[in-house]
Wavefront OBJ file of the C-alpha trace (Angstrom):
o trace
v 22.923 -63.270 -47.753
v 26.197 -63.746 -46.627
v 28.884 -60.929 -45.919
v 29.213 -60.584 -46.609
v 29.733 -62.439 -46.918
v 30.344 -60.330 -49.087
v 28.829 -62.614 -49.995
v 26.733 -64.476 -50.156
v 25.876 -65.226 -54.067
v 27.188 -66.931 -56.911
v 26.687 -67.291 -60.570
v 24.161 -69.552 -62.110
v 24.864 -73.100 -63.175
v 24.756 -74.751 -59.821
v 22.414 -77.922 -60.067
v 19.062 -78.092 -58.570
v 19.107 -81.764 -58.606
v 20.934 -83.477 -55.714
v 24.497 -83.048 -55.871
v 27.163 -85.386 -53.936
v 27.775 -84.557 -50.627
v 31.237 -83.403 -51.471
v 29.795 -81.127 -54.156
v 27.172 -79.834 -51.850
v 29.837 -78.732 -49.208
v 31.687 -77.257 -51.986
v 28.699 -75.238 -52.997
v 28.106 -74.168 -49.414
v 31.457 -72.677 -49.270
v 30.420 -70.254 -52.267
v 33.796 -70.593 -53.714
v 33.058 -68.126 -56.489
v 32.987 -64.907 -54.165
v 35.990 -66.111 -51.784
v 38.223 -63.757 -53.680
v 36.660 -60.930 -51.747
v 38.449 -61.836 -48.472
v 41.845 -62.465 -50.146
v 42.075 -59.350 -52.416
v 42.080 -56.863 -49.670
v 45.109 -58.871 -47.776
v 46.924 -58.913 -51.261
v 46.615 -55.155 -51.483
v 47.577 -54.368 -48.042
v 50.444 -56.649 -48.080
v 51.644 -54.789 -51.287
v 51.059 -51.316 -50.143
v 53.051 -52.044 -47.126
v 55.850 -53.314 -49.100
v 55.679 -50.132 -51.329
v 55.288 -47.701 -48.376
v 58.084 -49.171 -46.265
v 59.872 -51.827 -48.099
v 58.769 -54.505 -45.453
v 57.457 -57.947 -46.603
v 57.169 -60.953 -44.445
v 55.772 -63.915 -45.723
v 54.199 -65.901 -43.308
v 51.959 -63.216 -41.649
v 50.493 -62.420 -45.365
v 49.729 -65.970 -46.308
v 48.350 -66.767 -42.510
v 46.221 -63.634 -43.003
v 44.942 -64.506 -46.245
v 43.963 -67.992 -44.898
v 42.245 -66.604 -41.656
v 40.330 -63.907 -43.888
v 39.100 -66.776 -46.069
v 38.112 -68.944 -43.162
v 36.096 -66.148 -41.442
v 34.294 -65.432 -44.889
v 33.383 -69.325 -45.174
v 32.310 -69.568 -41.555
v 30.051 -66.418 -42.435
v 28.800 -68.127 -45.656
v 27.915 -71.196 -43.606
v 26.157 -69.520 -40.828
v 24.173 -67.701 -43.133
v 23.046 -70.666 -45.010
v 21.698 -72.378 -41.968
v 20.134 -68.960 -40.563
v 18.354 -67.785 -43.790
v 16.859 -71.469 -43.869
v 15.786 -71.496 -40.194
v 14.559 -67.799 -40.480
v 12.266 -68.734 -43.551
v 14.337 -66.360 -45.820
v 15.279 -69.015 -48.572
v 12.008 -69.621 -49.991
v 11.659 -71.781 -53.221
v 11.071 -68.299 -55.102
v 14.345 -67.339 -54.342
v 16.238 -65.933 -57.405
v 19.849 -66.812 -56.338
v 21.704 -70.172 -56.535
v 20.075 -72.935 -54.335
v 21.229 -73.305 -50.838
v 22.732 -76.553 -49.357
v 20.379 -76.417 -46.214
v 17.226 -75.113 -47.822
v 17.479 -77.790 -50.746
v 18.016 -80.489 -47.932
v 21.355 -81.446 -49.374
v 23.123 -80.917 -45.887
v 21.670 -80.813 -42.359
v 21.395 -77.855 -40.534
v 23.421 -78.998 -37.377
v 26.387 -80.040 -39.768
v 26.494 -77.042 -41.654
v 26.407 -74.929 -38.400
v 29.333 -76.985 -36.962
v 31.173 -76.463 -40.131
v 30.644 -72.754 -39.765
v 31.942 -72.531 -36.009
v 35.106 -74.950 -37.030
v 36.015 -72.430 -39.888
v 35.784 -69.846 -37.169
v 37.734 -71.923 -34.664
v 40.311 -72.340 -37.251
v 40.716 -68.812 -38.032
v 40.744 -67.918 -34.184
v 43.660 -70.328 -33.892
v 45.681 -68.771 -36.907
v 44.655 -65.419 -35.439
v 46.835 -66.589 -32.160
v 50.053 -66.674 -34.710
v 49.161 -63.505 -35.998
v 48.946 -61.771 -32.712
v 52.435 -62.944 -31.861
v 53.440 -60.610 -34.795
v 50.947 -57.679 -34.286
v 50.006 -57.559 -30.722
v 46.719 -56.240 -29.358
v 45.722 -54.337 -32.577
v 45.338 -57.586 -34.279
v 43.360 -59.088 -31.164
v 41.009 -56.334 -31.452
v 40.671 -56.602 -35.309
v 40.401 -60.623 -35.208
v 37.931 -60.650 -32.594
v 35.799 -57.896 -34.039
v 35.879 -59.713 -37.235
v 34.938 -62.967 -36.047
v 31.939 -61.401 -33.871
v 30.721 -59.557 -36.780
v 31.045 -62.698 -39.313
v 28.387 -64.294 -36.559
v 26.278 -61.484 -36.156
v 25.702 -61.034 -39.967
v 23.055 -63.402 -39.938
v 22.749 -64.418 -36.244
v 21.443 -62.761 -33.081
v 18.373 -60.836 -32.395
v 19.045 -58.442 -35.079
v 21.202 -59.811 -37.852
v 23.176 -57.197 -39.949
v 22.067 -59.004 -43.045
v 18.370 -58.013 -42.344
v 19.167 -54.302 -41.875
v 20.505 -51.492 -44.150
v 24.146 -51.984 -42.978
v 25.420 -55.122 -45.132
v 27.280 -52.653 -47.518
v 28.883 -50.760 -44.818
v 29.418 -54.004 -42.892
v 31.536 -55.198 -45.909
v 33.278 -51.736 -46.400
v 34.300 -51.828 -42.711
v 35.652 -55.610 -42.537
v 36.595 -56.538 -46.119
v 37.978 -53.001 -46.454
v 39.533 -51.258 -43.424
v 40.043 -54.324 -41.259
v 41.450 -56.551 -44.017
v 43.630 -53.913 -45.895
v 44.593 -52.198 -42.424
v 45.416 -55.320 -40.678
v 47.297 -56.876 -43.106
v 49.382 -53.570 -43.488
v 49.894 -53.376 -39.775
v 51.116 -57.031 -39.890
v 54.078 -56.203 -42.055
v 54.769 -52.581 -40.631
v 53.311 -52.723 -37.239
v 51.906 -49.274 -38.156
v 48.848 -47.773 -39.883
v 48.814 -45.359 -42.647
v 46.376 -42.910 -44.417
v 47.200 -44.619 -47.906
v 46.023 -47.908 -46.044
v 42.769 -46.337 -45.406
v 42.431 -45.245 -49.159
v 43.212 -48.773 -50.285
v 40.864 -50.326 -47.993
v 38.089 -47.838 -49.494
v 38.820 -49.012 -52.738
v 38.735 -52.845 -51.895
v 35.891 -52.424 -49.800
v 33.727 -50.699 -52.294
v 34.137 -53.457 -54.453
v 33.023 -56.023 -51.684
v 30.006 -53.801 -50.882
v 29.279 -53.677 -54.624
v 28.820 -57.571 -54.253
v 26.372 -57.224 -51.789
v 24.534 -54.559 -53.552
v 24.002 -56.725 -56.578
v 22.816 -59.520 -54.078
v 20.158 -57.580 -52.184
v 18.978 -56.135 -55.547
v 18.617 -59.555 -56.953
v 16.485 -60.529 -53.748
v 14.872 -57.442 -53.340
v 11.163 -58.725 -53.514
v 11.843 -61.858 -51.637
v 13.820 -60.093 -48.895
v 10.922 -57.671 -48.512
v 8.384 -60.382 -48.041
v 10.735 -62.181 -45.472
v 11.100 -59.075 -43.138
v 14.924 -58.431 -44.432
v 15.007 -54.450 -44.563
v 18.294 -54.448 -46.697
v 19.668 -51.186 -48.243
v 18.033 -52.334 -51.292
v 14.531 -52.700 -49.819
v 14.757 -49.350 -48.140
v 16.065 -47.368 -51.233
v 14.428 -49.196 -54.294
v 15.905 -50.063 -57.282
v 16.620 -46.770 -58.942
v 18.594 -45.488 -56.006
v 20.428 -48.967 -55.942
v 21.418 -48.212 -59.633
v 23.402 -45.323 -58.523
v 24.910 -47.051 -55.393
v 26.141 -49.551 -57.570
v 27.720 -47.351 -59.765
v 29.520 -45.455 -56.974
v 30.844 -48.716 -55.564
v 32.256 -49.640 -58.863
v 33.722 -46.486 -60.102
v 34.973 -44.752 -56.920
v 38.048 -46.948 -56.551
v 39.266 -45.683 -59.927
v 38.591 -42.118 -59.002
v 40.857 -42.656 -55.860
v 43.764 -43.994 -57.733
v 45.401 -40.714 -57.925
v 44.706 -39.939 -54.342
v 46.597 -43.209 -53.433
v 49.558 -42.376 -55.983
v 50.101 -39.461 -54.565
v 50.333 -40.536 -51.090
v 52.906 -43.412 -51.932
v 54.721 -41.421 -54.531
v 53.991 -43.533 -57.572
v 53.226 -42.524 -60.894
v 52.099 -44.504 -64.268
v 52.362 -47.722 -62.176
v 49.194 -47.149 -60.303
v 47.214 -46.614 -63.534
v 47.421 -50.291 -64.202
v 44.003 -50.854 -62.563
v 42.518 -48.846 -65.110
v 42.895 -51.577 -67.615
v 40.076 -53.117 -65.651
v 37.602 -50.158 -66.111
v 36.814 -51.732 -69.567
v 35.083 -54.339 -67.378
v 33.571 -51.800 -64.808
v 31.630 -49.506 -67.067
v 29.761 -52.175 -68.946
v 28.834 -53.770 -65.523
v 27.340 -50.627 -64.392
v 25.162 -50.616 -67.514
v 24.256 -54.082 -67.214
v 23.180 -53.668 -63.313
v 21.030 -50.724 -64.613
v 19.233 -52.576 -67.288
v 19.024 -56.099 -65.803
v 15.138 -56.974 -64.881
v 14.421 -58.576 -61.878
v 15.626 -62.358 -62.211
v 18.631 -64.703 -62.168
v 20.496 -62.542 -64.677
v 21.914 -60.657 -61.321
v 23.827 -64.029 -60.581
v 25.971 -63.343 -63.640
v 26.573 -59.635 -62.518
v 27.401 -60.630 -59.218
v 29.887 -63.195 -59.932
v 31.585 -60.932 -62.452
v 31.775 -57.888 -59.736
v 33.837 -60.388 -57.784
v 35.942 -61.241 -60.547
v 36.242 -57.472 -61.297
v 37.499 -57.013 -57.798
v 40.147 -59.699 -58.017
v 41.365 -58.273 -61.352
v 41.613 -54.646 -59.914
v 43.340 -55.854 -56.746
v 45.996 -57.828 -58.730
v 46.913 -54.922 -60.856
v 47.027 -52.628 -58.123
v 49.096 -54.867 -56.103
v 51.367 -55.083 -59.101
v 51.449 -51.488 -59.751
v 52.404 -51.002 -55.780
v 55.332 -53.250 -56.009
v 56.885 -51.994 -59.209
l 1 2 3 4 5 6 7 8 9 10 11 12 13 14 15 16 17 18 19 20 21 22 23 24 25 26 27 28 29 30 31 32 33 34 35 36 37 38 39 40 41 42 43 44 45 46 47 48 49 50 51 52 53 54 55 56 57 58 59 60 61 62 63 64 65 66 67 68 69 70 71 72 73 74 75 76 77 78 79 80 81 82 83 84 85 86 87 88 89 90 91 92 93 94 95 96 97 98 99 100 101 102 103 104 105 106 107 108 109 110 111 112 113 114 115 116 117 118 119 120 121 122 123 124 125 126 127 128 129 130 131 132 133 134 135 136 137 138 139 140 141 142 143 144 145 146 147 148 149 150 151 152 153 154 155 156 157 158 159 160 161 162 163 164 165 166 167 168 169 170 171 172 173 174 175 176 177 178 179 180 181 182 183 184 185 186 187 188 189 190 191 192 193 194 195 196 197 198 199 200 201 202 203 204 205 206 207 208 209 210 211 212 213 214 215 216 217 218 219 220 221 222 223 224 225 226 227 228 229 230 231 232 233 234 235 236 237 238 239 240 241 242 243 244 245 246 247 248 249 250 251 252 253 254 255 256 257 258 259 260 261 262 263 264 265 266 267 268 269 270 271 272 273 274 275 276 277 278 279 280 281 282 283 284 285 286 287 288 289 290 291 292 293 294 295 296 297 298 299 300 301 302 303 304 305 306 307 308 309 310 311
């Protein structure tokens, strides 16, 4: 699964029959969850404008593209690594994976993964001109973590740390880094917003790993879902989905906003049913819908939060 890509999974409807090469590459990128990397940058940028009045367009756009490329590279590395490690078996419940299905050659997918990382690195050089050494540290750590997610002697995706990984890099690094690129400073408000967005990203991983609980256990992937079991994951997912709403008054108090930061509550009507669906969902492909809807909820929440911040 991918970090985390965040990852790492998509909704059903992907054809099991052989797609065209272009379609196979598109599916390998996992486009339906790429909002997980874009939403934190949007919120970090909006928060900087709300607190300081600063808004520089080009660092925001470049940071979004770089974050998306890191997620794409992570997804592609995951596609190859899970295939080579035997984790993507015929009984997997998630969507078909391009390498495991034979749609794309493993070597080609790995080259594409490194190309995505290289492009992100090149964009990072431009961001360093703006942000200096803190951006160097965030960028290099993000690239290294993206590779380590499913590579190396002890891949992050094969441990209980997947959700924490997403919280760190799709929350604190992405929100904090994009905030810093605007203001050249960090802020307690950025840490709160990072927790909000990171929780949603972690929830995507939790759905993915709960769906794959059985196959991951057989493949030796000791994810948080494998360690805790299904009942505990119901509680974990609920916390990940609902904590961002609980933290809204905290963020509002720090940035001096009022009713504007109640706007994300408009999405609570999607969050509560998702919690109930997750808890009631039997093992199977139904989790693919829940995963896609979790990523969609994060995107909606982030958009509403960004609007509330700049009002």
